[in-house]
Every structure is written in structure tokens, then in C-alpha cells.
FIBASE-413710 format. One record per residue (C-alpha): residue in one letter; x, y, z negated. Coordinates in nm, 2 decimals, always signed. Layout:
<nodes>
residu  u  v  w
A  X  Y  Z
...
</nodes>
This chain:
<nodes>
residu  u  v  w
M  -2.27  +1.15  +0.42
L  -2.01  +1.37  +0.26
I  -1.84  +1.19  -0.03
E  -1.76  +1.40  -0.34
I  -1.49  +1.35  -0.60
D  -1.58  +1.19  -0.92
N  -1.38  +1.15  -1.24
R  -1.39  +0.77  -1.28
F  -1.01  +0.73  -1.25
D  -0.89  +1.05  -1.43
N  -0.76  +0.86  -1.73
I  -0.65  +0.54  -1.56
V  -0.44  +0.72  -1.30
D  -0.23  +0.88  -1.58
H  +0.11  +0.73  -1.50
S  +0.27  +0.89  -1.80
K  +0.19  +0.58  -1.99
G  +0.49  +0.39  -1.85
W  +0.38  +0.30  -1.50
R  +0.64  +0.35  -1.24
R  +0.54  +0.58  -0.95
I  +0.63  +0.54  -0.59
S  +0.89  +0.79  -0.46
E  +0.80  +1.08  -0.23
R  +0.98  +0.89  +0.05
G  +0.77  +0.58  -0.01
L  +0.45  +0.80  -0.02
A  +0.55  +0.96  +0.31
L  +0.60  +0.62  +0.47
I  +0.25  +0.51  +0.36
K  +0.09  +0.83  +0.48
E  +0.27  +0.80  +0.82
F  +0.16  +0.45  +0.89
E  -0.19  +0.47  +0.75
G  -0.27  +0.80  +0.91
L  -0.55  +1.02  +0.78
R  -0.91  +0.97  +0.89
F  -1.19  +1.19  +0.75
K  -1.47  +0.97  +0.90
A  -1.52  +0.61  +0.82
Y  -1.39  +0.36  +1.09
K  -1.33  -0.01  +1.12
C  -0.96  -0.10  +1.10
P  -0.82  -0.38  +1.33
A  -0.92  -0.63  +1.07
G  -1.28  -0.52  +1.09
V  -1.29  -0.35  +0.75
W  -1.45  -0.01  +0.69
T  -1.17  +0.23  +0.61
I  -1.14  +0.60  +0.54
G  -0.87  +0.85  +0.43
Y  -0.52  +0.70  +0.40
G  -0.63  +0.33  +0.44
H  -0.89  +0.33  +0.16
T  -1.13  +0.04  +0.19
G  -1.31  +0.01  -0.15
G  -1.68  +0.03  -0.09
V  -1.65  +0.24  +0.23
Q  -1.98  +0.28  +0.42
P  -2.00  +0.36  +0.79
D  -2.16  +0.70  +0.74
W  -1.89  +0.83  +0.50
V  -1.71  +1.16  +0.57
I  -1.45  +1.29  +0.32
T  -1.23  +1.59  +0.26
Q  -0.85  +1.61  +0.23
E  -0.90  +1.63  -0.15
V  -1.10  +1.31  -0.16
A  -0.85  +1.14  +0.07
E  -0.57  +1.23  -0.17
R  -0.77  +1.11  -0.47
F  -0.85  +0.78  -0.30
L  -0.48  +0.73  -0.22
R  -0.38  +0.80  -0.58
E  -0.64  +0.55  -0.70
D  -0.53  +0.28  -0.45
L  -0.16  +0.34  -0.52
F  -0.22  +0.29  -0.89
H  -0.32  -0.07  -0.82
A  -0.02  -0.14  -0.59
E  +0.23  +0.03  -0.82
R  +0.09  -0.16  -1.12
S  +0.10  -0.49  -0.93
V  +0.46  -0.45  -0.82
G  +0.57  -0.33  -1.16
A  +0.40  -0.63  -1.33
Y  +0.48  -0.91  -1.08
A  +0.83  -0.82  -0.95
C  +1.03  -0.95  -1.25
I  +1.37  -0.83  -1.13
K  +1.54  -0.49  -1.13
L  +1.44  -0.27  -0.83
N  +1.59  +0.05  -0.72
D  +1.35  +0.33  -0.61
N  +1.36  +0.24  -0.24
Q  +1.30  -0.13  -0.31
F  +1.01  -0.04  -0.54
A  +0.86  +0.19  -0.27
A  +0.90  -0.07  +0.00
L  +0.71  -0.32  -0.21
V  +0.44  -0.08  -0.31
S  +0.38  +0.01  +0.06
F  +0.36  -0.36  +0.14
A  +0.12  -0.44  -0.14
F  -0.09  -0.13  -0.06
N  -0.12  -0.25  +0.30
V  -0.17  -0.63  +0.26
G  -0.36  -0.61  -0.08
V  -0.23  -0.67  -0.42
K  -0.37  -1.03  -0.44
N  -0.18  -1.12  -0.12
F  +0.14  -0.96  -0.26
E  +0.10  -1.14  -0.59
S  +0.07  -1.48  -0.42
S  +0.33  -1.42  -0.15
Q  +0.64  -1.62  -0.07
L  +0.82  -1.28  -0.06
L  +0.75  -1.23  -0.43
K  +0.85  -1.58  -0.52
L  +1.18  -1.55  -0.34
L  +1.25  -1.21  -0.48
N  +1.18  -1.33  -0.84
R  +1.44  -1.59  -0.78
G  +1.69  -1.31  -0.72
W  +1.70  -1.36  -0.35
Y  +1.69  -0.99  -0.26
D  +1.84  -1.06  +0.09
Q  +1.53  -1.26  +0.18
V  +1.28  -0.97  +0.15
P  +1.33  -0.81  +0.49
A  +1.26  -1.13  +0.67
Q  +0.96  -1.20  +0.45
L  +0.82  -0.86  +0.52
M  +0.84  -0.93  +0.89
R  +0.62  -1.24  +0.85
W  +0.32  -1.00  +0.78
T  +0.27  -0.85  +1.12
K  -0.05  -1.02  +1.24
V  -0.42  -0.95  +1.20
H  -0.64  -1.26  +1.27
G  -0.34  -1.43  +1.43
V  -0.26  -1.14  +1.67
E  +0.06  -0.95  +1.63
M  +0.00  -0.58  +1.58
Q  +0.28  -0.34  +1.69
G  +0.18  -0.09  +1.42
L  +0.25  -0.36  +1.16
V  +0.58  -0.46  +1.32
R  +0.69  -0.10  +1.30
R  +0.56  -0.06  +0.94
R  +0.73  -0.38  +0.82
A  +1.06  -0.27  +0.99
A  +1.03  +0.07  +0.82
E  +0.97  -0.11  +0.48
A  +1.26  -0.34  +0.54
G  +1.48  -0.04  +0.63
L  +1.38  +0.14  +0.31
W  +1.44  -0.18  +0.11
G  +1.80  -0.20  +0.24
E  +1.89  +0.16  +0.16
</nodes>
């Protein structure tokens, strides 16, 4: 089934209302690690996924276009950007913000919001973030090399 674009997020994705946007560098990191798939597939965690890691309501028979993949990514990033902006109560440079958005996008905003990483960061312990990122490399208890590489890239971006 080919999925068409709808307009349900046209107003909500207007970041001109004060939401901070991820940098192009952070966006490139997400796209690199998520990859782009036009047909629905099950990710290693067993969740139906499509596009650049979009999981919301995906059905096994979905097929999308590049345009739809970009739209899904913008919608999904909105939630990660908003979460980082709202819950990281300390000053972040663009690279730090991008690293956290990539992390929240990948692990889910609820996991980010309840993470030890965020608790330590909000205490001002910036230096703890890279080690905390590296704690999130497993799926169902199995270490995934793709997640190890992604967390290392996020930690590298954090430190720049």
C-alpha cells in the first residue's frame, strides 16, 4: 500500500514559534545511522519501521516515497527536538543539542526524559553524557554494533 502525504502536522511542525531545530550536521548523523527504507520492515527490536526510522502506526504492507520519508522524519524530529528543549534544563551548544536529539529520536522521548543521562546533565555534569550515551547500545540485552557506532558518533558530536 503506497502511503500518501497528509497535512496533519503542517501547523505543528512550524518551528518558527520558538522551537530549536537540529543542525544540518545532526540531521545528517540521524539519516546516516537510520538509513532510508521505502518498504516497511521490522527493526532489530521487532518494531515495524519505514523511512528514516519512523515507527508510528507503520503497517507491514506500507511503501512510501522520498517525500513521505522526509515528512515522517520532520514529524518525528519535532517530538525529539521539543523533548530535548523542554527537559534539558541547562545551556547546550548546537552540537550538544543535536547529539541529544539524535539520542532521543533513536531511544524514544519517554526513555530520554526518564534517563539517568538527563538527570546527570541537568545537574550540570556535562562530562558524564558520553559515558551515559554508551550505556544505550543494546536491544533486548544484546549489544548491537550499529548502536555502538551511533552512540560513539553522538558522543563525538557532543564533545565538539
